[in-house]
Backbone as a chain_set.jsonl record, in Angstrom:
{"seq": "XXXXXXXXXXXXXXXXXXXXXXXXXXXXXXXXXXXXXXXXXXXXXXXXXXXXXXXXX", "coords": {"N": [[86.135, -3.24, 164.227], [88.632, -3.169, 164.875], [89.25, -1.474, 166.547], [87.6, -1.268, 168.712], [88.495, -3.77, 170.141], [90.803, -2.915, 171.123], [92.799, -1.937, 169.356], [94.644, 0.24, 167.296], [93.865, 3.249, 166.714], [93.637, 4.994, 163.936], [95.454, 8.091, 162.864], [95.671, 8.548, 165.684], [97.786, 9.753, 168.113], [100.427, 8.311, 169.807], [101.443, 8.107, 173.758], [104.678, 8.148, 174.611], [106.681, 6.025, 176.154], [108.315, 6.618, 179.194], [111.738, 5.72, 179.648], [114.279, 5.972, 181.846], [116.832, 5.046, 181.105], [117.401, 5.758, 178.054], [118.677, 8.041, 175.733], [117.596, 11.427, 175.542], [115.829, 12.695, 172.93], [117.453, 15.05, 171.462], [117.223, 16.68, 169.295], [114.728, 16.911, 168.791], [113.699, 18.059, 170.986], [114.923, 20.642, 171.071], [113.241, 21.88, 168.933], [111.081, 21.751, 169.325], [111.289, 23.405, 171.858], [112.4, 25.888, 170.366], [109.914, 26.466, 168.776], [108.552, 27.509, 170.587], [109.638, 29.445, 171.921], [110.744, 30.458, 170.143], [110.629, 33.251, 168.743], [110.736, 35.264, 170.622], [113.194, 34.752, 171.287], [114.913, 35.693, 169.153], [114.066, 38.623, 169.011], [112.369, 39.605, 168.044], [109.747, 40.54, 168.788], [110.141, 43.033, 168.987], [111.068, 43.924, 166.794], [109.218, 44.561, 165.132], [107.29, 46.365, 166.787], [108.969, 48.566, 166.155], [109.513, 48.74, 163.509], [109.606, 50.704, 160.489], [107.963, 50.099, 158.349], [105.877, 48.873, 159.953], [104.863, 51.058, 161.208], [103.955, 52.995, 158.9], [101.861, 51.381, 158.197]], "CA": [[85.669, -3.479, 165.406], [89.688, -3.799, 165.749], [89.429, -0.331, 167.387], [86.729, -1.686, 170.084], [89.59, -4.943, 170.721], [92.169, -2.394, 171.679], [93.586, -1.609, 168.257], [95.153, 1.782, 167.543], [92.94, 3.981, 165.922], [94.739, 5.686, 162.703], [95.814, 9.152, 163.187], [95.875, 9.158, 167.076], [99.297, 9.933, 168.917], [100.404, 7.328, 171.241], [102.282, 8.262, 174.453], [105.795, 7.776, 174.597], [107.174, 5.385, 177.251], [109.142, 6.886, 179.759], [112.922, 5.151, 179.664], [115.563, 6.156, 182.329], [118.119, 4.749, 180.283], [117.456, 6.164, 177.003], [119.181, 9.169, 175.521], [116.486, 12.381, 175.34], [115.728, 13.356, 171.533], [117.61, 16.356, 171.343], [116.458, 17.562, 167.406], [112.944, 17.189, 168.938], [113.355, 18.944, 172.03], [115.417, 21.919, 170.322], [112.714, 22.06, 167.928], [109.674, 22.112, 170.124], [111.493, 24.704, 172.277], [112.598, 27.082, 169.08], [108.63, 27.0, 168.12], [107.486, 28.229, 171.874], [110.548, 30.729, 172.527], [111.832, 31.369, 169.028], [110.668, 34.479, 168.284], [111.545, 35.737, 171.819], [114.834, 35.162, 171.678], [115.073, 36.611, 168.081], [113.307, 39.818, 169.436], [110.875, 39.8, 167.161], [108.468, 41.594, 169.388], [110.889, 44.424, 169.371], [110.928, 44.439, 165.197], [107.493, 44.534, 164.713], [106.668, 47.772, 167.196], [109.705, 49.516, 165.954], [109.803, 48.538, 162.276], [108.727, 51.683, 159.952], [106.527, 49.049, 157.628], [104.479, 48.743, 160.775], [103.877, 52.44, 161.541], [103.128, 53.377, 158.012], [100.913, 50.634, 157.61]], "C": [[87.247, -3.872, 165.907], [89.721, -2.327, 166.665], [88.992, -0.745, 169.045], [87.537, -3.315, 170.755], [90.433, -4.299, 170.724], [93.225, -2.265, 170.834], [94.042, -0.144, 168.532], [94.347, 2.229, 166.436], [94.051, 4.745, 165.031], [94.453, 7.189, 163.069], [95.877, 9.744, 164.894], [97.353, 8.926, 167.223], [99.323, 8.515, 169.723], [101.732, 8.231, 172.132], [103.841, 7.891, 174.105], [105.951, 6.984, 176.134], [108.279, 6.114, 178.134], [110.799, 5.572, 180.232], [114.119, 5.712, 180.307], [116.772, 6.297, 181.42], [118.881, 5.323, 178.837], [118.161, 7.538, 176.916], [117.81, 9.999, 174.763], [116.726, 12.491, 173.494], [116.035, 14.484, 171.349], [116.835, 17.093, 170.358], [115.331, 17.901, 168.097], [113.0, 17.955, 170.235], [113.537, 20.288, 171.547], [114.384, 22.412, 169.973], [111.318, 22.273, 168.669], [110.12, 23.302, 171.214], [111.609, 26.022, 171.405], [111.02, 27.376, 169.091], [108.025, 27.312, 169.497], [108.193, 29.547, 171.886], [111.158, 31.152, 171.221], [111.864, 32.828, 168.938], [111.139, 35.561, 169.543], [112.644, 35.929, 171.669], [115.363, 35.907, 170.086], [114.744, 38.431, 168.362], [112.431, 40.272, 168.685], [109.722, 40.589, 167.341], [108.745, 42.664, 168.956], [110.945, 44.882, 167.89], [109.801, 45.105, 164.795], [107.157, 45.859, 165.154], [107.428, 48.706, 166.737], [110.23, 49.383, 164.331], [108.974, 50.045, 161.478], [107.674, 51.295, 158.952], [105.564, 49.29, 158.317], [103.688, 49.807, 161.021], [103.083, 52.989, 160.355], [101.834, 52.688, 157.704], [99.294, 50.885, 157.975]], "O": [[87.437, -4.581, 166.895], [90.481, -2.39, 167.631], [89.617, -0.638, 170.1], [87.085, -3.855, 171.765], [91.385, -4.913, 170.243], [94.39, -2.397, 171.211], [93.906, 0.504, 169.57], [94.206, 1.613, 165.38], [95.174, 5.026, 165.449], [93.356, 7.513, 163.523], [96.056, 10.901, 165.273], [98.009, 8.094, 166.596], [98.365, 7.855, 170.126], [102.668, 8.82, 171.591], [103.984, 7.209, 173.091], [105.344, 7.394, 177.123], [109.354, 6.144, 177.533], [110.685, 4.714, 181.107], [115.054, 5.991, 179.557], [117.448, 7.277, 181.106], [120.065, 5.388, 178.504], [118.254, 8.192, 177.955], [117.151, 9.562, 173.819], [117.835, 12.339, 172.981], [115.118, 15.245, 171.043], [115.977, 17.946, 170.585], [114.906, 19.057, 168.072], [111.963, 18.593, 170.414], [112.598, 21.084, 171.534], [114.17, 23.502, 170.502], [110.587, 23.189, 168.293], [109.264, 24.161, 171.429], [111.007, 27.056, 171.693], [110.725, 28.528, 169.409], [106.795, 27.37, 169.474], [107.578, 30.613, 171.866], [111.975, 32.071, 171.166], [112.878, 33.52, 169.032], [111.834, 36.552, 169.319], [113.213, 37.009, 171.828], [116.302, 36.702, 170.135], [115.365, 39.298, 167.746], [111.817, 41.334, 168.785], [108.966, 41.125, 166.53], [107.868, 43.404, 168.51], [110.882, 46.089, 167.659], [109.679, 46.149, 164.154], [106.758, 46.649, 164.299], [106.921, 49.828, 166.743], [111.289, 49.912, 163.994], [107.865, 50.397, 161.878], [106.68, 51.984, 158.72], [104.515, 49.766, 157.883], [102.459, 49.851, 161.088], [101.922, 53.382, 160.47], [100.898, 53.216, 157.104], [98.426, 50.198, 157.436]]}, "num_chains": 1, "name": "protein.A"}
């Protein structure tokens, strides 16, 4: 009944409160940016199309 009374359900992520005076977590921002854009920045989409291994398979 704790969740019905407003308790936090286990496994659910809480929203971060915006605080304009706090410093941003740069490592977290970099990690999420690299997770989305990392392969494009490295040119991996070009490697796979021109790789001799992908052409012979």
